[in-house]
LUMTITI-148456 format. One record per atom (N, C-alpha, C): residue in one letter; atom name; x, y, z. Coordinates in Angstrom, 1 decimal. Layout:
<rec "A"; "CA"; <X; Y; Z>>;
...
This chain:
<rec "M"; "N"; <57.8; 113.1; 103.4>>;
<rec "M"; "CA"; <57.8; 112.4; 102.1>>;
<rec "M"; "C"; <59.2; 112.2; 101.7>>;
<rec "N"; "N"; <59.4; 111.0; 101.1>>;
<rec "N"; "CA"; <60.8; 110.7; 100.6>>;
<rec "N"; "C"; <61.1; 111.4; 99.3>>;
<rec "T"; "N"; <62.3; 111.8; 99.1>>;
<rec "T"; "CA"; <62.7; 112.4; 97.9>>;
<rec "T"; "C"; <63.5; 111.4; 97.0>>;
<rec "W"; "N"; <63.3; 111.5; 95.7>>;
<rec "W"; "CA"; <63.9; 110.6; 94.7>>;
<rec "W"; "C"; <65.3; 111.2; 94.4>>;
<rec "N"; "N"; <66.3; 110.3; 94.4>>;
<rec "N"; "CA"; <67.7; 110.7; 94.1>>;
<rec "N"; "C"; <68.2; 109.9; 93.0>>;
<rec "R"; "N"; <69.0; 110.5; 92.2>>;
<rec "R"; "CA"; <69.6; 109.8; 91.0>>;
<rec "R"; "C"; <70.7; 108.8; 91.6>>;
<rec "L"; "N"; <70.7; 107.6; 91.1>>;
<rec "L"; "CA"; <71.6; 106.6; 91.5>>;
<rec "L"; "C"; <73.0; 106.8; 90.9>>;
<rec "D"; "N"; <74.0; 107.0; 91.7>>;
<rec "D"; "CA"; <75.4; 107.2; 91.3>>;
<rec "D"; "C"; <76.2; 106.2; 92.0>>;
<rec "L"; "N"; <76.7; 105.2; 91.2>>;
<rec "L"; "CA"; <77.4; 104.1; 91.8>>;
<rec "L"; "C"; <78.9; 104.4; 92.2>>;
<rec "R"; "N"; <79.4; 105.5; 91.6>>;
<rec "R"; "CA"; <80.7; 105.9; 91.9>>;
<rec "R"; "C"; <81.0; 106.5; 93.2>>;
<rec "N"; "N"; <79.9; 107.1; 93.8>>;
<rec "N"; "CA"; <80.0; 107.9; 95.0>>;
<rec "N"; "C"; <79.1; 107.2; 96.1>>;
<rec "K"; "N"; <79.7; 106.8; 97.2>>;
<rec "K"; "CA"; <78.9; 106.1; 98.2>>;
<rec "K"; "C"; <77.9; 107.0; 98.9>>;
<rec "D"; "N"; <78.1; 108.3; 98.8>>;
<rec "D"; "CA"; <77.2; 109.2; 99.4>>;
<rec "D"; "C"; <75.9; 109.4; 98.5>>;
<rec "Q"; "N"; <76.0; 109.0; 97.2>>;
<rec "Q"; "CA"; <74.9; 109.2; 96.3>>;
<rec "Q"; "C"; <74.2; 108.0; 96.0>>;
<rec "R"; "N"; <74.4; 106.9; 96.8>>;
<rec "R"; "CA"; <73.6; 105.7; 96.7>>;
<rec "R"; "C"; <73.1; 105.3; 98.0>>;
<rec "P"; "N"; <72.0; 104.4; 98.1>>;
<rec "P"; "CA"; <71.5; 104.0; 99.4>>;
<rec "P"; "C"; <72.4; 103.1; 100.1>>;
<rec "K"; "N"; <72.2; 103.0; 101.4>>;
<rec "K"; "CA"; <73.1; 102.1; 102.2>>;
<rec "K"; "C"; <72.8; 100.7; 101.9>>;
<rec "V"; "N"; <73.8; 99.8; 102.1>>;
<rec "V"; "CA"; <73.6; 98.4; 101.8>>;
<rec "V"; "C"; <72.6; 97.8; 102.8>>;
<rec "D"; "N"; <71.7; 97.0; 102.3>>;
<rec "D"; "CA"; <70.7; 96.3; 103.1>>;
<rec "D"; "C"; <69.5; 97.2; 103.5>>;
<rec "A"; "N"; <69.5; 98.4; 103.1>>;
<rec "A"; "CA"; <68.4; 99.3; 103.4>>;
<rec "A"; "C"; <67.3; 99.1; 102.4>>;
<rec "L"; "N"; <66.0; 99.1; 102.8>>;
<rec "L"; "CA"; <64.9; 98.9; 101.9>>;
<rec "L"; "C"; <64.7; 100.2; 101.1>>;
<rec "V"; "N"; <64.7; 100.0; 99.7>>;
<rec "V"; "CA"; <64.6; 101.1; 98.8>>;
<rec "V"; "C"; <63.7; 100.8; 97.7>>;
<rec "A"; "N"; <63.2; 101.8; 97.0>>;
<rec "A"; "CA"; <62.4; 101.7; 95.8>>;
<rec "A"; "C"; <63.3; 102.3; 94.7>>;
<rec "L"; "N"; <63.3; 101.6; 93.5>>;
<rec "L"; "CA"; <64.0; 102.1; 92.4>>;
<rec "L"; "C"; <63.0; 102.4; 91.3>>;
<rec "H"; "N"; <63.2; 103.5; 90.6>>;
<rec "H"; "CA"; <62.4; 103.9; 89.4>>;
<rec "H"; "C"; <63.4; 103.8; 88.2>>;
<rec "F"; "N"; <63.0; 102.9; 87.2>>;
<rec "F"; "CA"; <63.8; 102.7; 86.0>>;
<rec "F"; "C"; <63.1; 103.5; 84.9>>;
<rec "S"; "N"; <63.8; 104.3; 84.2>>;
<rec "S"; "CA"; <63.3; 105.1; 83.0>>;
<rec "S"; "C"; <64.2; 104.8; 81.9>>;
<rec "P"; "N"; <63.8; 104.4; 80.7>>;
<rec "P"; "CA"; <64.7; 104.1; 79.6>>;
<rec "P"; "C"; <65.5; 105.4; 79.2>>;
<rec "N"; "N"; <66.8; 105.2; 78.9>>;
<rec "N"; "CA"; <67.6; 106.4; 78.8>>;
<rec "N"; "C"; <67.8; 106.9; 77.3>>;
<rec "N"; "N"; <67.1; 106.3; 76.4>>;
<rec "N"; "CA"; <67.1; 106.9; 75.0>>;
<rec "N"; "C"; <65.8; 106.5; 74.3>>;
<rec "A"; "N"; <65.6; 107.2; 73.2>>;
<rec "A"; "CA"; <64.3; 107.0; 72.5>>;
<rec "A"; "C"; <64.2; 105.6; 71.9>>;
<rec "R"; "N"; <65.2; 105.1; 71.5>>;
<rec "R"; "CA"; <65.2; 103.7; 70.9>>;
<rec "R"; "C"; <64.8; 102.7; 72.0>>;
<rec "A"; "N"; <65.3; 102.9; 73.2>>;
<rec "A"; "CA"; <65.0; 101.9; 74.3>>;
<rec "A"; "C"; <63.5; 102.0; 74.7>>;
<rec "T"; "N"; <62.8; 103.1; 74.5>>;
<rec "T"; "CA"; <61.4; 103.2; 74.9>>;
<rec "T"; "C"; <60.5; 102.2; 74.1>>;
<rec "F"; "N"; <61.0; 101.8; 72.9>>;
<rec "F"; "CA"; <60.2; 100.8; 72.2>>;
<rec "F"; "C"; <60.2; 99.4; 72.7>>;
<rec "Y"; "N"; <61.2; 99.0; 73.4>>;
<rec "Y"; "CA"; <61.3; 97.6; 73.9>>;
<rec "Y"; "C"; <61.5; 97.6; 75.4>>;
<rec "Q"; "N"; <61.6; 98.7; 76.1>>;
<rec "Q"; "CA"; <61.7; 98.7; 77.6>>;
<rec "Q"; "C"; <60.7; 99.7; 78.1>>;
<rec "N"; "N"; <60.1; 99.4; 79.3>>;
<rec "N"; "CA"; <59.1; 100.2; 79.9>>;
<rec "N"; "C"; <59.6; 100.8; 81.2>>;
<rec "E"; "N"; <59.0; 101.9; 81.6>>;
<rec "E"; "CA"; <59.3; 102.4; 82.9>>;
<rec "E"; "C"; <58.9; 101.4; 83.9>>;
<rec "D"; "N"; <59.6; 101.3; 85.0>>;
<rec "D"; "CA"; <59.4; 100.3; 86.0>>;
<rec "D"; "C"; <59.7; 100.8; 87.4>>;
<rec "Y"; "N"; <59.1; 100.2; 88.4>>;
<rec "Y"; "CA"; <59.4; 100.5; 89.8>>;
<rec "Y"; "C"; <59.6; 99.1; 90.5>>;
<rec "Q"; "N"; <60.7; 99.0; 91.3>>;
<rec "Q"; "CA"; <61.0; 97.8; 92.0>>;
<rec "Q"; "C"; <61.3; 98.2; 93.5>>;
<rec "I"; "N"; <61.0; 97.3; 94.4>>;
<rec "I"; "CA"; <61.4; 97.4; 95.8>>;
<rec "I"; "C"; <62.3; 96.3; 96.2>>;
<rec "G"; "N"; <63.4; 96.6; 96.8>>;
<rec "G"; "CA"; <64.4; 95.6; 97.2>>;
<rec "G"; "C"; <65.5; 96.3; 98.0>>;
<rec "H"; "N"; <66.7; 95.7; 98.0>>;
<rec "H"; "CA"; <67.8; 96.3; 98.7>>;
<rec "H"; "C"; <69.1; 95.9; 98.0>>;
<rec "F"; "N"; <70.1; 96.7; 98.2>>;
<rec "F"; "CA"; <71.4; 96.4; 97.7>>;
<rec "F"; "C"; <72.2; 95.5; 98.6>>;
<rec "I"; "N"; <73.0; 94.6; 98.0>>;
<rec "I"; "CA"; <73.8; 93.7; 98.8>>;
<rec "I"; "C"; <75.2; 93.7; 98.1>>;
<rec "L"; "N"; <76.2; 93.3; 98.9>>;
<rec "L"; "CA"; <77.6; 93.2; 98.4>>;
<rec "L"; "C"; <77.9; 91.8; 98.2>>;
<rec "D"; "N"; <78.8; 91.5; 97.2>>;
<rec "D"; "CA"; <79.3; 90.1; 97.0>>;
<rec "D"; "C"; <80.2; 89.7; 98.1>>;
<rec "R"; "N"; <80.7; 88.5; 98.0>>;
<rec "R"; "CA"; <81.5; 87.9; 99.0>>;
<rec "R"; "C"; <82.8; 88.7; 99.3>>;
<rec "N"; "N"; <83.3; 89.3; 98.2>>;
<rec "N"; "CA"; <84.6; 90.1; 98.4>>;
<rec "N"; "C"; <84.3; 91.5; 99.0>>;
<rec "G"; "N"; <83.0; 91.9; 99.0>>;
<rec "G"; "CA"; <82.7; 93.2; 99.5>>;
<rec "G"; "C"; <83.0; 94.3; 98.6>>;
<rec "K"; "N"; <83.1; 94.1; 97.3>>;
<rec "K"; "CA"; <83.4; 95.1; 96.3>>;
<rec "K"; "C"; <82.2; 95.4; 95.4>>;
<rec "K"; "N"; <81.6; 94.3; 94.8>>;
<rec "K"; "CA"; <80.6; 94.5; 93.8>>;
<rec "K"; "C"; <79.2; 94.6; 94.5>>;
<rec "L"; "N"; <78.5; 95.6; 94.0>>;
<rec "L"; "CA"; <77.2; 95.9; 94.5>>;
<rec "L"; "C"; <76.1; 95.3; 93.6>>;
<rec "W"; "N"; <75.2; 94.6; 94.2>>;
<rec "W"; "CA"; <74.1; 93.9; 93.5>>;
<rec "W"; "C"; <72.7; 94.4; 94.0>>;
<rec "W"; "N"; <71.7; 94.5; 93.1>>;
<rec "W"; "CA"; <70.4; 94.9; 93.4>>;
<rec "W"; "C"; <69.5; 93.6; 93.6>>;
<rec "Q"; "N"; <69.0; 93.3; 94.8>>;
<rec "Q"; "CA"; <68.2; 92.2; 95.1>>;
<rec "Q"; "C"; <66.8; 92.6; 95.2>>;
<rec "H"; "N"; <65.9; 92.0; 94.4>>;
<rec "H"; "CA"; <64.5; 92.4; 94.4>>;
<rec "H"; "C"; <63.6; 91.2; 94.3>>;
<rec "S"; "N"; <62.3; 91.4; 94.1>>;
<rec "S"; "CA"; <61.4; 90.2; 94.0>>;
<rec "S"; "C"; <61.6; 89.4; 92.8>>;
<rec "H"; "N"; <62.2; 89.9; 91.8>>;
<rec "H"; "CA"; <62.4; 89.1; 90.5>>;
<rec "H"; "C"; <63.7; 88.4; 90.5>>;
<rec "G"; "N"; <64.6; 88.6; 91.5>>;
<rec "G"; "CA"; <65.9; 88.0; 91.5>>;
<rec "G"; "C"; <67.0; 89.0; 91.9>>;
<rec "T"; "N"; <68.2; 88.9; 91.3>>;
<rec "T"; "CA"; <69.3; 89.7; 91.6>>;
<rec "T"; "C"; <69.8; 90.3; 90.3>>;
<rec "S"; "N"; <70.1; 91.6; 90.3>>;
<rec "S"; "CA"; <70.5; 92.3; 89.0>>;
<rec "S"; "C"; <71.8; 93.1; 89.3>>;
<rec "D"; "N"; <72.5; 93.3; 88.3>>;
<rec "D"; "CA"; <73.7; 94.2; 88.3>>;
<rec "D"; "C"; <73.3; 95.6; 88.0>>;
<rec "P"; "N"; <73.4; 96.5; 89.0>>;
<rec "P"; "CA"; <73.0; 97.9; 88.8>>;
<rec "P"; "C"; <73.9; 98.6; 87.7>>;
<rec "A"; "N"; <75.1; 98.3; 87.6>>;
<rec "A"; "CA"; <76.0; 98.9; 86.6>>;
<rec "A"; "C"; <75.5; 98.6; 85.2>>;
<rec "R"; "N"; <75.1; 97.3; 85.0>>;
<rec "R"; "CA"; <74.6; 96.9; 83.7>>;
<rec "R"; "C"; <73.2; 97.6; 83.4>>;
<rec "L"; "N"; <72.4; 97.7; 84.5>>;
<rec "L"; "CA"; <71.1; 98.3; 84.3>>;
<rec "L"; "C"; <71.2; 99.8; 83.9>>;
<rec "K"; "N"; <72.2; 100.5; 84.4>>;
<rec "K"; "CA"; <72.4; 101.9; 84.1>>;
<rec "K"; "C"; <72.8; 102.1; 82.7>>;
<rec "Q"; "N"; <73.2; 101.1; 82.0>>;
<rec "Q"; "CA"; <73.5; 101.2; 80.5>>;
<rec "Q"; "C"; <72.2; 101.4; 79.7>>;
<rec "H"; "N"; <71.1; 101.0; 80.3>>;
<rec "H"; "CA"; <69.8; 101.0; 79.6>>;
<rec "H"; "C"; <68.8; 102.0; 80.2>>;
<rec "Y"; "N"; <69.0; 102.3; 81.5>>;
<rec "Y"; "CA"; <68.0; 103.1; 82.2>>;
<rec "Y"; "C"; <68.6; 104.2; 83.0>>;
<rec "Y"; "N"; <67.8; 105.3; 83.2>>;
<rec "Y"; "CA"; <68.1; 106.3; 84.2>>;
<rec "Y"; "C"; <67.5; 105.7; 85.5>>;
<rec "I"; "N"; <68.2; 105.6; 86.6>>;
<rec "I"; "CA"; <67.7; 105.0; 87.8>>;
<rec "I"; "C"; <67.7; 106.0; 88.9>>;
<rec "W"; "N"; <66.5; 106.1; 89.5>>;
<rec "W"; "CA"; <66.2; 107.0; 90.7>>;
<rec "W"; "C"; <65.9; 106.1; 91.9>>;
<rec "W"; "N"; <66.3; 106.5; 93.1>>;
<rec "W"; "CA"; <66.0; 105.7; 94.3>>;
<rec "W"; "C"; <65.5; 106.6; 95.4>>;
<rec "C"; "N"; <64.7; 105.9; 96.3>>;
<rec "C"; "CA"; <64.3; 106.6; 97.6>>;
<rec "C"; "C"; <64.2; 105.5; 98.6>>;
<rec "Y"; "N"; <64.3; 105.8; 99.9>>;
<rec "Y"; "CA"; <64.2; 104.9; 101.0>>;
<rec "Y"; "C"; <62.7; 104.6; 101.2>>;
<rec "V"; "N"; <62.4; 103.4; 101.6>>;
<rec "V"; "CA"; <61.0; 103.0; 101.8>>;
<rec "V"; "C"; <60.9; 102.4; 103.3>>;
<rec "K"; "N"; <59.9; 102.8; 104.0>>;
<rec "K"; "CA"; <59.7; 102.2; 105.3>>;
<rec "K"; "C"; <59.2; 100.8; 105.2>>;
<rec "P"; "N"; <59.7; 99.9; 106.1>>;
<rec "P"; "CA"; <59.3; 98.5; 106.0>>;
<rec "P"; "C"; <57.8; 98.4; 106.2>>;
<rec "F"; "N"; <57.2; 97.4; 105.5>>;
<rec "F"; "CA"; <55.8; 97.2; 105.6>>;
<rec "F"; "C"; <55.5; 95.7; 105.6>>;
<rec "D"; "N"; <54.3; 95.3; 105.8>>;
<rec "D"; "CA"; <53.9; 93.9; 105.9>>;
<rec "D"; "C"; <54.3; 93.2; 104.7>>;
<rec "G"; "N"; <54.9; 92.0; 104.9>>;
<rec "G"; "CA"; <55.3; 91.2; 103.8>>;
<rec "G"; "C"; <56.8; 91.3; 103.4>>;
<rec "I"; "N"; <57.5; 92.2; 104.1>>;
<rec "I"; "CA"; <58.9; 92.4; 103.9>>;
<rec "I"; "C"; <59.6; 92.0; 105.1>>;
């Protein structure tokens, strides 16, 4: 069984490998945010920009900035085995 790890963008050992298939769990990080944001799960992978410095989260709804998402959510991740449709 896969274990959920807290996403830490500062340390490369604490985040998933680039282009690896992962699931992210988003949980609002304060009581005020729970009124307009819900817990969510997404499956996708992290990619680097052209310069190879900025990390982006690519998923079925588009591409998001994980640093910006961390301002509103606690983010947990785990590796997912590839399945049909991916």
